[in-house]
Phi, psi and omega in degrees: 000328177296325179292322180293317179297315178297318180294322179291322179292333181266007179293152175295151185307313184297322178293324176297319179295317179300320180287355176273352179297143187311318182290335182260001183299340178301331179296318177292329176296317178294321177303315181295322179295312183296320179294322175295320178296314177300320180280353182054043178255105187293315181300318181293326177297316179295317179295320179300318178296320178290338181271353183298303182265296186290329183285341180296340180295330181238338183292334180299324179294312179298316183294314184297321178291315177299319180292320179297314182282317187242344183087000180228156177275162182279130172202154189277349178231000000 
């Protein structure tokens, strides 16, 4: 999982933006789950699981803004 997180963090900026498209937002949902598991943050894990399907409806907007401004997606851990 750490390799997946590192690989996602090292993606080029444009690929991160492409992955923020609503149909591809599931990739960032899996990233959030993996990152929460590695950090052993139970609250973040529960929120990440809830954001995978229903949260993708609005998280793609937040993610695309964060990637454009900071180069990283928004997450609490």
